N, C-alpha and C positions, 0 to 999 in steps of 0.2 A: 851511690857510686863506690862507697868504701868496700862493697862486696865484690866488685869486679876484679878478677885477677889481672896481673900485668907481668911484664917481663917474660921469664921462661914459661910461665903458665899459659900464656897466649900462643905459644908454639904449637900447642895441640890444635888450636883453630887454624893457625897459619899452615900447618902440615896438611890440612884438608881444604886448602884454597879458600879459606874463610877469614874475614877481617872483622874485628869488633871496633866500632867507634861510638862515641857519645856525642849528642848534639842537644843544644838548648836554644830557645828563641830569645837570647839575650846577647848584648854586644860582646865581641871577642875579648876586650880588655877585662870584662867581668869574669869571663870564663878563665882567662889566664891567671887572674889573681886567686881564684878559688882552687884551680889545679895546683898552683904553687903552694898554697896554704895546706892543702890536703896531701900533697906528695903523690898525686895520681900520675901514672906513667902510660896510660892508654891515650889514643888520639881523642880529642874533645874539640868540637867545632861549633861555631855559631850558625844557627838556622834562621836567624832574625831576618824577616822579610822574604824568606824563601817562597812562601805561598803567594804573597802579594806579587812578586815578580812573575811567577808562573801565570797568575791571572792576567796580568798586563800584557804578557807576551802572546797570549792566546793558546798556550799549551794546555792540554787537558790534564787536570789533576783529579784522580779518582778517589783520593783519600785525604783526610785532613786530621791532624792530631786534635784531641780534645783539649780545649784551653785549660792550662794549669795541671793537666794530668801527667803523671809519670807513665811513660808508655814503653813497650818493647816492640820494635818494628823490625821486620826481616825483609831484605831485598835480595834479588838475584839478578846478576848481570850475565847475559848470554854472550857467546862468542862474537855476535854481531854488535855488541854494545847496548842492546836493548835492556832496560832495567825493569824488572817486575817487582811489584809489592806483593809478597807471598804470605805474610803473617803479621798480625798485630794483636796486642792485648794491652789492657789498661788496669789500673787499680790492683786488685788482689791477683790478677793474672800475672803480674810482674813478679810475684813472690818467688818464682822459680830462680830468680837471680839473688835472692836474699838468703844466703847460707846461714846467717845468724838465726833467722826465724826457724829454720829446720832444726838447728841445734837446740834452741829454746823449747821447741815443741816436745823434745825428749826429756826435759827436766820436770821435776815436781811442780814448780811454780809456772811453768810454761812461759808464755809471752808477757804475762802480767799486763794485759791489755786495758788497764784502768787509766788510760791516758798517758802511759809511759812509753811513748813511741821511740823508736830508734833515732838517734841523732848522728850528726857527723862525728867522727872519732875524736876530734879535738874539743868537743862540747861536753864531754863527760868530766866530772871532777875527779 
């Protein structure tokens, strides 16, 4: 999530009637602590129990996130309030959001994928 722009950068999305949010299937207090620690300024919500509730209410759910996978999901809400799930990708498909990977790919050492994965910005020495 360190790669997600915020503040004025999100105006480019808002100017096109588009909103970015993040969601995770963990309690709200866990999200709040991490957001404060990282200094993230975009909306971040809990989706904990979301799919269980849909199943119990009898609502049809045509998609489900892969357990433990980081995913990029796109939804569209029409003028009648109907929400459509229009796009999803997981694993390496999410790399479009990781600007650091694109920059590292230009360098002589590249990503150095020998187990040196990107970490949260406050985890580097």
